[in-house]
C-alpha positions as CSV (number, residue, x, y, z in Angstrom):
1,N,-53.8,3.8,34.6
2,A,-53.3,2.6,38.2
3,V,-54.1,-1.1,37.2
4,K,-51.3,-1.5,34.6
5,P,-47.9,-0.1,35.1
6,L,-46.4,2.0,32.3
7,D,-43.4,-0.1,30.6
8,I,-41.3,2.2,28.6
9,K,-38.3,0.7,26.8
10,F,-35.5,3.1,25.7
11,G,-33.2,2.3,22.7
12,L,-29.9,3.7,23.0
13,N,-26.9,4.4,20.6
14,Q,-23.3,4.3,21.9
15,T,-21.6,7.7,21.9
16,V,-18.8,9.9,23.6
17,L,-20.2,12.7,25.5
18,Q,-17.8,15.5,26.7
19,G,-19.0,18.4,28.8
20,T,-19.8,19.9,32.3
21,S,-23.6,19.0,31.8
22,I,-26.1,16.9,29.9
23,T,-29.8,17.8,28.7
24,V,-31.8,15.1,28.0
25,K,-34.9,15.6,25.4
26,P,-37.0,13.5,24.0
27,N,-36.7,12.6,20.0
28,Y,-40.3,12.6,18.7
29,F,-39.3,11.6,15.0
30,E,-36.6,8.7,15.4
31,A,-34.9,7.9,12.1
32,V,-35.3,4.2,11.0
33,S,-31.7,2.8,9.6
34,D,-33.1,0.5,7.1
35,K,-35.9,2.8,5.8
36,P,-33.9,6.2,5.4
37,L,-36.9,8.3,3.7
38,S,-40.6,7.8,2.7
39,V,-41.2,6.4,6.1
40,Q,-43.9,7.1,9.0
41,T,-43.9,5.9,12.5
42,Q,-47.1,5.7,14.6
43,T,-47.4,4.6,18.4
44,Y,-50.3,2.7,19.7
45,A,-52.0,5.6,21.4
46,E,-51.8,7.5,17.7
47,L,-53.2,4.3,16.1
48,R,-56.0,3.7,18.9
49,R,-57.2,7.6,18.9
50,L,-58.1,7.7,15.2
51,P,-61.8,8.9,14.5
52,G,-63.3,6.2,12.2
53,G,-60.4,3.8,12.5
54,L,-62.3,1.2,14.3
55,E,-59.2,0.7,16.4
56,D,-58.0,-1.2,13.3
57,V,-54.3,-0.9,12.6
58,V,-54.4,-0.9,8.7
59,R,-57.2,1.9,8.6
60,A,-55.0,4.0,10.9
61,I,-52.3,3.7,8.3
62,S,-54.7,5.0,5.4
63,I,-54.5,8.7,6.9
64,L,-50.7,8.9,6.1
65,P,-49.6,10.3,2.8
66,G,-49.4,8.4,-0.3
67,V,-52.3,6.2,0.6
68,A,-55.4,6.0,-1.7
69,Q,-58.7,3.9,-0.5
70,A,-60.4,1.9,-3.3
71,Q,-63.4,1.2,-1.7
72,N,-65.2,2.7,1.3
73,G,-65.1,0.2,4.5
74,R,-61.9,-2.0,3.3
75,N,-58.3,-2.0,3.8
76,D,-57.1,-2.1,0.5
77,L,-53.8,0.0,0.7
78,I,-53.4,1.8,-2.6
79,V,-49.7,3.1,-2.4
80,R,-48.4,5.6,-4.6
81,G,-50.3,4.2,-7.4
82,G,-49.5,0.6,-7.1
83,A,-51.9,-2.1,-6.6
84,P,-53.3,-3.7,-3.3
85,S,-51.0,-6.8,-4.2
86,E,-48.1,-4.6,-3.8
87,N,-47.9,-4.3,0.1
88,L,-45.8,-6.2,2.7
89,Y,-46.5,-6.9,6.4
90,V,-44.1,-7.8,9.0
91,I,-45.1,-8.4,12.6
92,D,-42.3,-9.0,15.0
93,G,-40.0,-9.9,12.1
94,I,-42.5,-12.5,10.6
95,E,-43.6,-11.7,7.1
96,V,-47.6,-12.4,6.7
97,P,-49.1,-12.3,3.3
98,N,-52.4,-10.5,4.5
99,I,-53.4,-9.4,8.1
100,N,-57.2,-8.7,7.2
101,H,-60.2,-10.8,7.8
102,F,-61.9,-12.2,4.5
103,G,-58.5,-11.2,2.6
104,T,-58.5,-11.1,-0.9
105,Q,-56.4,-14.0,-2.4
106,G,-53.4,-12.7,-4.3
107,A,-53.4,-9.2,-2.6
108,T,-53.4,-7.6,0.9
109,G,-56.7,-6.3,1.4
110,G,-59.8,-7.0,3.2
111,P,-62.8,-5.5,5.4
112,L,-61.0,-5.3,8.7
113,S,-57.6,-6.3,10.2
114,F,-57.3,-9.5,12.5
115,V,-54.3,-7.6,14.5
116,N,-55.4,-6.9,17.8
117,L,-54.5,-3.1,18.4
118,D,-54.3,-3.7,22.1
119,Y,-51.0,-5.3,21.7
120,V,-49.5,-3.1,18.9
121,A,-46.7,-1.3,20.2
122,N,-45.8,0.8,17.2
123,T,-45.7,0.6,13.4
124,T,-43.6,2.0,10.7
125,F,-45.1,2.6,7.4
126,S,-42.6,2.9,4.3
127,T,-44.0,3.7,0.9
128,G,-40.4,3.9,-0.9
129,G,-36.9,3.9,-0.7
130,Y,-36.7,1.1,2.4
131,G,-33.8,-1.2,2.2
132,V,-32.6,-4.5,0.6
133,R,-33.8,-6.6,3.7
134,Y,-37.4,-6.3,2.5
135,G,-38.2,-7.6,-0.8
136,D,-41.2,-9.3,-3.0
137,R,-43.2,-6.5,-2.8
138,L,-43.4,-3.2,-5.0
139,S,-44.9,-0.7,-3.1
140,S,-44.8,-0.3,0.8
141,V,-43.6,-2.1,4.0
142,T,-45.4,-2.1,7.0
143,T,-43.7,-3.3,10.2
144,I,-45.7,-4.1,13.2
145,E,-44.1,-4.4,16.7
146,L,-46.1,-6.2,19.4
147,Q,-46.0,-5.5,22.8
148,D,-44.5,-8.0,25.3
149,G,-46.5,-9.0,28.3
150,R,-46.5,-7.4,31.8
151,E,-44.0,-8.5,34.4
152,D,-45.5,-7.6,37.6
153,R,-48.4,-10.0,37.7
154,W,-51.3,-11.6,35.7
155,G,-53.8,-9.0,34.3
156,G,-56.0,-8.5,31.2
157,K,-58.6,-6.5,29.5
158,A,-62.5,-7.1,28.3
159,T,-63.7,-5.3,25.6
160,V,-67.3,-4.7,23.8
161,S,-66.9,-2.7,20.7
162,A,-69.4,-1.6,18.0
163,S,-68.8,-5.1,16.0
164,Q,-66.9,-7.4,18.3
165,F,-66.3,-8.5,22.0
166,G,-62.9,-9.9,23.3
167,L,-60.7,-10.8,26.0
168,N,-57.0,-10.4,26.8
169,L,-54.8,-11.8,29.2
170,E,-51.2,-11.3,30.3
171,G,-48.3,-11.9,32.8
172,P,-45.2,-13.5,33.9
173,V,-44.6,-17.0,33.0
174,S,-41.2,-17.0,35.0
175,E,-38.6,-14.5,36.2
176,K,-37.3,-14.2,32.5
177,G,-40.4,-14.5,30.4
178,T,-44.1,-13.3,29.8
179,L,-47.1,-14.4,28.0
180,V,-50.0,-12.5,26.0
181,F,-53.2,-14.1,24.8
182,S,-56.0,-12.3,23.0
183,A,-59.3,-13.8,21.5
184,R,-62.1,-11.9,19.7
185,R,-65.4,-12.6,18.1
186,S,-67.4,-10.6,16.0
187,Y,-71.0,-10.3,16.9
188,L,-72.0,-8.7,13.4
189,D,-74.1,-12.1,12.5
190,F,-76.6,-11.4,15.5
191,I,-77.1,-7.6,14.3
192,F,-77.3,-8.4,10.6
193,K,-79.7,-11.4,11.0
194,A,-81.8,-9.2,13.4
195,A,-81.8,-6.5,10.6
196,G,-82.8,-8.8,7.8
197,F,-79.6,-8.5,5.8
198,A,-79.3,-11.4,3.0
199,F,-75.6,-12.0,4.2
200,V,-74.0,-12.7,7.5
201,P,-70.2,-12.4,8.1
202,Q,-68.8,-13.6,11.4
203,Y,-65.2,-14.2,12.5
204,W,-63.1,-15.2,15.5
205,D,-59.1,-14.1,15.8
206,F,-56.6,-15.1,18.2
207,L,-53.2,-13.9,19.2
208,I,-50.3,-15.1,21.5
209,K,-46.9,-13.8,22.1
210,S,-44.2,-15.1,24.5
211,E,-40.8,-13.7,25.0
212,Y,-38.0,-15.5,27.3
213,Q,-34.6,-13.9,28.3
214,L,-32.2,-16.8,27.9
215,S,-29.0,-14.7,29.0
216,P,-28.1,-11.0,28.8
217,R,-27.4,-11.2,25.3
218,D,-30.0,-13.6,24.1
219,Q,-33.9,-13.4,23.8
220,L,-36.2,-16.1,22.5
221,S,-39.8,-15.0,21.4
222,F,-42.6,-16.8,19.9
223,T,-45.6,-15.2,18.0
224,A,-49.0,-16.8,16.6
225,L,-51.9,-15.2,15.0
226,S,-55.1,-16.9,13.7
227,A,-58.5,-15.8,12.0
228,I,-61.6,-17.9,11.1
229,D,-64.0,-15.9,8.9
230,D,-67.3,-17.4,7.5
231,V,-70.1,-16.0,5.6
232,K,-73.8,-17.4,5.9
233,L,-76.4,-16.5,3.2
234,F,-80.1,-16.3,3.5
235,N,-81.9,-16.9,0.4
236,D,-85.4,-16.9,1.8
237,T,-86.6,-14.2,-1.0
238,A,-86.1,-13.3,-4.4
239,E,-84.4,-10.0,-3.7
240,K,-82.0,-11.7,-1.0
241,R,-81.1,-14.4,-3.7
242,Y,-80.2,-11.6,-6.1
243,D,-78.1,-9.7,-3.4
244,N,-76.3,-12.8,-2.7
245,S,-75.8,-13.6,-6.5
246,R,-73.4,-10.7,-6.5
247,V,-71.1,-11.7,-3.8
248,I,-68.6,-14.3,-2.8
249,A,-69.4,-16.4,0.1
250,S,-65.9,-16.4,1.7
251,D,-64.7,-18.9,4.2
252,Q,-61.4,-18.8,5.2
253,Y,-58.7,-19.8,7.7
254,Q,-55.6,-18.0,8.4
255,A,-52.7,-19.1,10.7
256,V,-49.2,-17.4,11.3
257,A,-46.4,-18.5,13.7
258,G,-43.1,-17.7,14.1
259,L,-40.0,-18.4,16.4
260,T,-37.3,-15.4,16.6
261,W,-33.8,-15.8,18.2
262,R,-32.3,-12.5,19.0
263,R,-28.6,-12.1,19.8
264,L,-26.6,-8.9,20.9
265,Y,-23.0,-8.5,20.2
266,R,-20.6,-5.7,21.2
267,S,-20.8,-4.2,17.7
268,G,-24.1,-5.2,16.4
269,Y,-27.1,-8.2,16.5
270,S,-28.4,-10.8,14.8
271,T,-32.0,-12.4,14.2
272,V,-32.9,-15.8,13.1
273,T,-36.7,-16.6,12.5
274,L,-38.6,-19.6,11.7
275,S,-41.9,-19.2,10.6
276,N,-45.0,-20.7,9.0
277,N,-48.2,-19.2,7.1
278,R,-51.2,-21.0,6.4
279,F,-53.9,-19.6,4.3
280,R,-56.9,-21.6,3.4
281,Y,-59.6,-20.2,0.9
282,N,-63.0,-21.7,0.3
283,L,-64.9,-19.2,-2.1
284,V,-68.0,-19.8,-3.8
285,Q,-70.6,-17.7,-5.8
286,S,-73.7,-18.8,-7.1
287,D,-76.5,-17.3,-9.5
288,T,-80.1,-16.3,-8.4
289,L,-81.1,-20.0,-8.8
290,Q,-78.4,-21.0,-6.4
291,N,-76.4,-22.9,-8.7
292,P,-72.7,-22.2,-8.4
293,I,-71.1,-20.2,-11.0
294,F,-67.5,-20.4,-9.4
295,K,-65.7,-22.2,-7.0
296,N,-62.4,-21.9,-5.8
297,N,-60.7,-24.0,-2.8
298,S,-57.0,-23.2,-2.1
299,L,-54.4,-23.8,0.5
300,E,-51.1,-21.5,0.5
301,R,-48.5,-22.8,2.9
302,E,-45.2,-21.0,3.5
303,T,-42.4,-22.3,5.7
304,L,-39.8,-19.5,6.0
305,L,-36.1,-19.4,7.5
306,T,-34.8,-16.0,7.8
307,A,-31.4,-14.9,9.0
308,N,-30.2,-11.3,9.5
309,L,-27.1,-9.8,10.8
310,V,-26.5,-5.9,11.5
311,W,-23.1,-4.9,12.4
312,K,-21.3,-1.7,13.4
313,P,-17.6,-2.2,12.9
314,R,-17.0,1.6,13.2
315,K,-19.3,4.2,14.6
316,R,-20.1,5.9,11.4
317,T,-20.5,2.7,9.5
318,E,-23.3,-0.2,9.5
319,T,-23.6,-3.2,7.4
320,T,-26.5,-5.5,7.0
321,A,-26.4,-9.0,5.5
322,G,-29.2,-11.9,5.4
323,V,-30.7,-14.8,3.6
324,Q,-34.2,-16.2,3.4
325,A,-35.4,-19.7,2.4
326,R,-39.2,-20.4,1.8
327,A,-40.6,-23.6,1.2
328,V,-44.0,-23.2,-0.6
329,L,-47.0,-25.7,-0.9
330,F,-49.6,-24.7,-3.1
331,D,-52.8,-26.8,-3.6
332,S,-55.8,-25.2,-5.6
333,E,-58.8,-26.3,-7.6
334,V,-60.6,-23.7,-9.5
335,K,-64.1,-24.1,-11.3
336,L,-65.6,-21.5,-13.5
337,P,-68.3,-22.8,-16.0
338,L,-68.6,-20.8,-19.3
339,F,-68.7,-17.5,-18.2
340,V,-69.2,-13.9,-20.2
341,T,-67.2,-11.1,-18.4
342,P,-68.6,-7.6,-18.1
343,Y,-66.6,-6.8,-21.2
344,G,-68.5,-9.6,-23.3
345,R,-65.4,-12.1,-23.7
346,M,-65.8,-15.8,-22.8
347,L,-63.9,-17.2,-20.1
348,E,-64.0,-20.9,-19.0
349,V,-61.9,-22.5,-16.3
350,D,-61.5,-26.0,-14.9
351,A,-58.1,-26.3,-13.3
352,L,-56.2,-28.0,-10.6
353,L,-52.7,-27.1,-9.3
354,D,-50.9,-29.0,-6.4
355,T,-47.3,-28.1,-6.2
356,T,-44.3,-27.0,-4.2
357,A,-42.0,-24.5,-4.9
358,V,-39.0,-22.8,-3.3
359,K,-38.3,-18.9,-3.0
360,T,-34.8,-17.9,-1.9
361,A,-33.5,-14.4,-0.9
362,A,-30.1,-12.9,-0.1
363,W,-29.2,-9.2,0.7
364,L,-26.2,-7.1,1.5
365,Q,-26.4,-3.4,2.7
366,L,-23.9,-0.8,3.8
367,V,-24.6,2.7,5.5
368,Q,-21.8,5.1,5.7
369,K,-21.7,8.3,7.1
370,I,-19.5,10.9,5.5
371,G,-19.4,14.3,7.1
372,P,-23.0,15.6,6.8
373,F,-24.0,13.0,4.1
374,T,-25.3,9.4,4.8
375,L,-25.0,6.8,2.0
376,T,-27.2,3.6,2.1
377,A,-26.2,1.0,-0.8
378,G,-26.9,-2.5,-1.3
379,G,-28.4,-5.1,-3.3
380,R,-31.0,-7.9,-3.1
381,L,-31.0,-11.2,-5.0
382,D,-34.6,-13.3,-5.4
383,H,-35.3,-16.5,-6.9
384,F,-38.5,-18.3,-7.4
385,N,-38.3,-21.6,-9.1
386,L,-42.0,-22.0,-10.2
387,I,-41.8,-19.4,-12.8
388,D,-39.4,-18.7,-16.0
389,Q,-36.7,-16.4,-15.4
390,G,-37.5,-16.4,-11.9
391,T,-34.3,-14.7,-10.6
392,A,-34.3,-10.9,-10.1
393,F,-31.5,-8.7,-8.8
394,S,-32.6,-5.3,-7.1
395,P,-29.8,-2.6,-6.5
396,R,-30.9,0.4,-4.3
397,V,-29.1,3.3,-3.1
398,T,-30.1,6.4,-1.1
399,V,-28.2,9.6,-0.2
400,E,-29.1,12.0,2.9
401,Y,-27.5,15.5,3.5
402,D,-28.0,16.8,6.9
403,W,-28.3,20.6,6.7
404,R,-27.9,22.7,9.8
405,A,-29.1,19.7,12.2
406,L,-32.7,20.3,11.5
407,T,-33.3,19.8,8.0
408,K,-32.4,17.0,5.7
409,F,-32.4,16.4,2.2
410,S,-32.8,13.0,0.7
411,V,-32.7,11.1,-2.8
412,S,-33.2,7.7,-3.6
413,A,-33.2,5.2,-6.4
414,G,-33.6,1.8,-6.5
415,R,-35.1,-1.3,-8.3
416,Y,-37.8,-3.7,-6.6
417,H,-39.1,-7.1,-7.6
418,Q,-42.2,-8.9,-6.9
419,A,-43.3,-12.5,-7.9
420,P,-46.6,-13.3,-9.4
421,A,-49.4,-14.3,-7.1
422,Y,-49.6,-18.1,-6.7
423,I,-53.4,-18.0,-7.7
424,W,-52.3,-16.5,-11.0
425,L,-50.4,-19.7,-12.0
426,V,-53.2,-22.0,-11.7
427,A,-55.5,-21.5,-14.6
428,H,-53.4,-21.5,-17.5
429,P,-49.7,-23.5,-17.5
430,Q,-48.6,-20.8,-19.8
431,N,-49.0,-18.4,-16.8
432,R,-46.1,-20.2,-15.1
433,A,-43.8,-18.6,-17.9
434,L,-44.5,-15.0,-16.0
435,R,-41.6,-13.2,-15.0
436,Q,-40.8,-11.2,-11.9
437,I,-42.7,-7.9,-11.8
438,Q,-40.3,-4.9,-11.8
439,V,-40.7,-1.2,-10.8
440,D,-37.8,1.3,-10.5
441,Q,-38.4,4.1,-8.0
442,Y,-37.0,7.5,-7.7
443,I,-37.6,9.7,-4.7
444,L,-36.6,13.3,-3.6
445,G,-37.4,14.4,-0.4
446,V,-36.7,17.4,2.3
447,Q,-37.7,17.0,6.0
448,R,-37.5,20.0,8.3
449,I,-37.9,19.8,12.4
450,L,-39.9,22.9,12.8
451,K,-40.0,22.4,16.6
452,D,-39.0,19.6,18.8
453,D,-42.5,18.0,18.3
454,V,-43.5,19.3,14.8
455,K,-42.0,18.2,11.4
456,L,-42.6,19.0,7.8
457,N,-41.9,16.4,5.0
458,L,-42.1,17.4,1.6
459,E,-41.5,14.3,-1.2
460,G,-41.9,13.7,-4.9
461,Y,-41.5,10.5,-6.4
462,Y,-41.3,8.6,-10.1
463,K,-42.2,4.8,-10.6
464,E,-41.5,3.0,-13.7
465,Y,-43.3,-0.4,-13.9
466,A,-42.4,-3.1,-16.2
467,R,-43.2,-6.8,-16.7
468,Y,-46.4,-6.7,-15.4
469,P,-48.8,-9.6,-15.9
470,A,-51.2,-8.5,-18.7
471,S,-54.3,-10.4,-20.2
472,L,-54.2,-12.0,-24.0
473,L,-57.9,-12.4,-23.8
474,Q,-58.7,-8.7,-22.7
475,P,-55.9,-6.8,-23.9
476,W,-56.5,-3.7,-22.1
477,L,-56.2,-5.3,-18.7
478,V,-53.2,-5.2,-16.5
479,M,-53.1,-7.1,-13.3
480,A,-52.1,-3.9,-11.6
481,N,-55.7,-2.8,-12.0
482,T,-57.1,-5.7,-9.9
483,G,-57.0,-6.8,-6.4
484,A,-59.3,-4.6,-4.5
485,G,-62.9,-5.6,-3.3
486,F,-63.7,-9.3,-3.1
487,G,-63.1,-10.3,-6.9
488,G,-66.4,-11.6,-7.9
489,S,-68.3,-11.8,-11.2
490,E,-69.0,-8.1,-11.5
491,D,-65.2,-7.5,-11.8
492,G,-64.9,-10.5,-14.2
493,F,-62.9,-12.6,-11.4
494,A,-60.0,-10.7,-12.6
495,S,-58.1,-10.6,-9.5
496,F,-57.7,-14.3,-9.5
497,G,-55.6,-14.5,-12.8
498,L,-58.0,-16.7,-14.6
499,E,-57.0,-15.7,-18.2
500,P,-54.0,-16.3,-20.2
501,L,-51.3,-14.0,-18.8
502,V,-48.1,-12.9,-20.3
503,S,-45.3,-10.5,-18.5
504,R,-45.8,-7.7,-21.0
505,G,-47.7,-5.0,-19.2
506,S,-46.2,-1.4,-18.2
507,G,-46.8,1.6,-16.5
508,W,-45.8,4.5,-14.2
509,A,-47.1,6.4,-11.4
510,R,-45.8,9.9,-10.0
511,G,-46.6,12.3,-7.6
512,L,-46.0,14.8,-4.8
513,E,-46.8,14.5,-1.3
514,L,-46.7,16.9,2.0
515,F,-47.0,16.0,5.5
516,L,-47.1,18.0,8.3
517,Q,-47.3,16.4,12.1
518,K,-47.5,17.7,15.5
519,R,-46.8,15.0,18.0
520,M,-48.4,14.9,21.5
521,A,-45.9,16.7,24.0
522,E,-46.3,19.2,26.6
523,V,-48.9,20.9,25.0
524,P,-52.0,18.8,25.4
525,H,-52.9,18.3,21.5
526,Y,-51.7,16.8,18.3
527,A,-52.4,16.8,14.8
528,L,-51.6,15.8,11.3
529,L,-52.1,17.2,7.6
530,S,-51.2,14.9,4.7
531,I,-51.7,16.5,1.2
532,S,-51.1,13.9,-1.9
533,Y,-51.2,14.4,-5.6
534,N,-50.8,11.2,-7.4
535,E,-51.1,10.1,-11.1
536,S,-50.8,6.6,-12.4
537,K,-51.5,4.8,-16.0
538,F,-50.8,1.3,-17.2
539,R,-50.6,0.0,-20.8
540,G,-52.0,-3.3,-21.7
541,L,-51.1,-5.8,-24.9
542,D,-53.3,-3.3,-27.1
543,G,-50.5,-0.5,-26.4
544,V,-53.1,2.2,-25.1
545,L,-51.7,4.0,-22.1
546,R,-54.8,4.3,-19.7
547,P,-55.5,5.6,-16.2
548,S,-54.8,3.2,-13.7
549,T,-58.0,1.9,-11.7
550,F,-56.7,3.3,-8.6
551,D,-55.7,6.6,-10.1
552,Q,-56.8,9.1,-7.3
553,R,-55.2,12.3,-8.1
554,W,-55.8,14.2,-4.9
555,I,-56.0,13.0,-1.4
556,I,-56.3,15.2,1.6
557,N,-56.2,14.2,5.4
558,F,-56.5,16.2,8.4
559,G,-56.9,14.8,11.8
560,G,-56.1,16.1,15.3
561,G,-57.2,15.8,19.0
562,Y,-57.1,17.6,22.5
563,I,-56.8,15.9,25.9
564,P,-57.6,18.5,28.5
565,N,-56.9,15.9,31.3
566,N,-56.3,12.4,32.0
567,R,-60.0,11.5,31.9
568,W,-61.1,13.1,28.4
569,E,-60.0,12.8,24.9
570,I,-61.7,14.6,21.9
571,S,-60.6,13.9,18.4
572,A,-61.6,14.3,14.6
573,K,-60.6,13.4,11.2
574,F,-61.4,14.9,7.9
575,R,-60.8,13.2,4.6
576,L,-61.2,14.3,1.0
577,A,-60.2,12.2,-2.1
578,T,-60.9,12.9,-5.8
579,G,-62.8,10.0,-7.7
580,R,-61.0,7.0,-9.2
581,P,-61.7,5.9,-13.0
582,Y,-64.3,3.4,-13.9
583,T,-65.8,1.9,-17.0
584,P,-69.2,3.4,-18.0
585,F,-72.2,1.2,-19.3
586,D,-73.5,1.6,-22.5
587,A,-77.0,1.8,-23.6
588,N,-77.8,-1.8,-23.3
589,Y,-75.9,-1.9,-19.7
590,N,-73.0,-3.4,-21.1
591,K,-69.2,-2.3,-20.5
592,P,-67.5,-1.6,-23.9
593,A,-63.8,-2.3,-24.0
594,E,-63.1,1.0,-25.5
595,L,-64.5,2.7,-22.7
596,Y,-62.4,1.1,-20.0
597,N,-61.4,3.6,-17.2
598,T,-62.6,6.7,-19.2
599,Q,-64.9,8.1,-16.5
600,R,-64.4,8.8,-12.8
601,I,-66.7,8.8,-9.8
602,G,-67.4,11.9,-8.0
603,V,-65.1,13.7,-5.1
604,N,-65.7,12.0,-1.8
605,H,-65.4,13.4,1.4
606,S,-66.2,12.8,5.2
607,L,-65.7,14.0,8.9
608,D,-65.5,11.6,11.7
609,L,-65.6,12.6,15.5
610,R,-64.3,10.4,18.5
611,V,-64.8,11.1,22.4
612,D,-63.0,9.0,24.8
613,R,-63.7,8.7,28.5
614,R,-61.2,7.1,31.1
615,W,-61.8,6.7,34.8
616,S,-61.0,4.0,37.6
617,V,-63.7,2.0,39.5
618,G,-62.1,0.1,42.4
619,K,-59.5,-2.1,41.0
620,M,-60.6,-1.8,37.6
621,Y,-59.4,1.0,34.9
622,L,-62.5,1.6,32.4
623,I,-62.3,3.2,29.0
624,T,-65.5,4.2,27.0
625,Y,-65.4,5.7,23.6
626,V,-68.1,7.1,21.1
627,D,-67.0,7.0,17.4
628,I,-69.2,8.7,15.0
629,Q,-68.1,8.4,11.2
630,N,-69.5,10.5,8.6
631,I,-71.0,12.9,10.8
632,Y,-72.6,15.3,8.1
633,N,-74.2,12.3,6.3
634,R,-72.4,12.5,3.2
635,P,-73.3,9.7,0.6
636,F,-70.3,8.0,-1.0
637,N,-69.9,8.2,-4.6
638,D,-69.0,4.7,-5.9
639,I,-68.6,3.0,-9.2
640,P,-72.0,2.7,-10.5
641,R,-73.4,-0.9,-10.8
642,W,-76.5,-2.2,-12.6
643,N,-79.0,-3.7,-10.4
644,S,-81.1,-6.0,-12.9
645,F,-83.6,-7.1,-10.0
646,K,-84.8,-3.2,-9.7
647,Q,-84.0,-2.3,-13.2
648,E,-81.7,0.7,-12.0
649,L,-78.3,1.9,-11.5
650,D,-76.8,2.0,-8.0
651,A,-74.3,5.2,-7.9
652,T,-73.6,5.7,-4.4
653,S,-73.1,3.3,-1.5
654,S,-73.7,4.7,2.3
655,I,-75.2,3.6,5.3
656,G,-75.2,7.4,6.5
657,I,-74.1,8.5,9.7
658,L,-72.4,5.5,11.6
659,P,-71.9,5.8,15.4
660,S,-70.3,3.1,17.4
661,I,-69.7,2.7,20.9
662,G,-66.8,0.9,22.8
663,L,-66.4,-0.2,26.4
664,S,-63.2,-1.8,27.8
665,A,-62.0,-2.9,31.4
666,E,-58.7,-3.5,32.5
667,F,-57.9,-5.5,35.5
């Protein structure tokens, strides 16, 4: 790329070298000290080139081991048998509740990410065994590091893709600082309206990052992201009114901003981050006569102060200590007139909760190398003052054994806690008596570096859940089985926690994962293969242990690509997943409680293909791509839905072969 210079940052560890010569070789699989196992990293290039990923950072993660997809076309990460609410996102050290447009309140999913992939330097995705610095989430941590702006001059990039267009600008603001700005807008509203769809989603998103080098030891950085989401409904025909009665119209505003001071010391470094999250939800669902049957107007705002210190008093010893204080403002008004759930239970809500709360946390961790062994041990203390018994201690330990340099064995045991979602505390005062959700995780793994650019991972895990909120109204329901999709009437509004809840749900998940990866090196091709087997079950107040709603047993992903020269790139991805459970209809098209999660949808698989072409035109660098999803037109097996307008069951959902094109110009 002759337009934008390549900026490579080298992270070095101090060591003493003795000898007559030095050979420098790249490390394609760098270890992450606070995530010693069950972790995968992806660079910007690996994220961008994924076929069918729509250049979406969350969809790119879904190809990694241990991740299930709850629904076609959504970013609900189901990690090792957990729920979509159990995932933590951290962007440049800032904790973000949800990074998706049209996000599901109380969970972490949505249709697509609002983080502009153009400015993602790399991601680190951990599915278990992560250090005590990360808490208040049970299943995974995704850390996203954003790129700094260019230092030589001002430049940018204009992009048009299948669903959006955008503009990036970046450059120096002084000799010691840079600035990045990005704005994108969808044009799905134009396409959907022209095609006669009943509803039209539209969104904007923005990204700003600035960093300034105060001194050789001190750096100040500012990061801000924002998303504006809106859904327009067209009710000019009876069929459109029926289609719109099945969805929640979601207008949302999300804003995240944080300021981080990083200081280097002779034997370590510290970070202090002040950040603010503001999420506003305006959700409405109406019946076929356009009378509202559900309204939810909520504001969730968090102000966080986080301090963390990493100190290496000796070469083989590293300590980490930190504290966090989080001020919460939560204002929610929920109205649900008398409603009959799909299981025949009566539910009515007219609730208002306007309150403030405080979450605090402190952690301490030691990493000690003893010969070929590495011990990581620590503890974390969390407190949430809005619920009863809101204090929880989480001890964690990991032992690694390096055998013959290229093989590593690991074993990990730890306890993880997560506070109930704010929206679950609204409908009934007794829900504020919920406790911290708890999971004990045990992991055994082995990693083998087969070649410099090829690694093999094999891991097994077991998770034991306790104190999960469970429904008193529907005693088979555990909140671990909610959170995917938009949470409307067809789900009984279950993900919002509108019924009386108690912390007496339990469950477990277990599985085995194989991951083989060949990174791009001197040989111009790359590939990865992930095979996951998972089993997860939960028990509600009726005492019956049932398969989790997200219990997909087998998931196979295979992806790879070939780069014959600096102009062309060809890549493909294949995914196969066995079906997840669902509750069937009876002869009267009702859902009997005794049949909860007793049947499964069919196997789903698809093949995606992508071709990229790059070239220089004058002072511009152009990139075009063609991305074809579901190239052999396989229908997607989905949970059957009763269509009362057509008087038939909808058992599959697919728009067939989905081609998309994109063009970007760097200047």
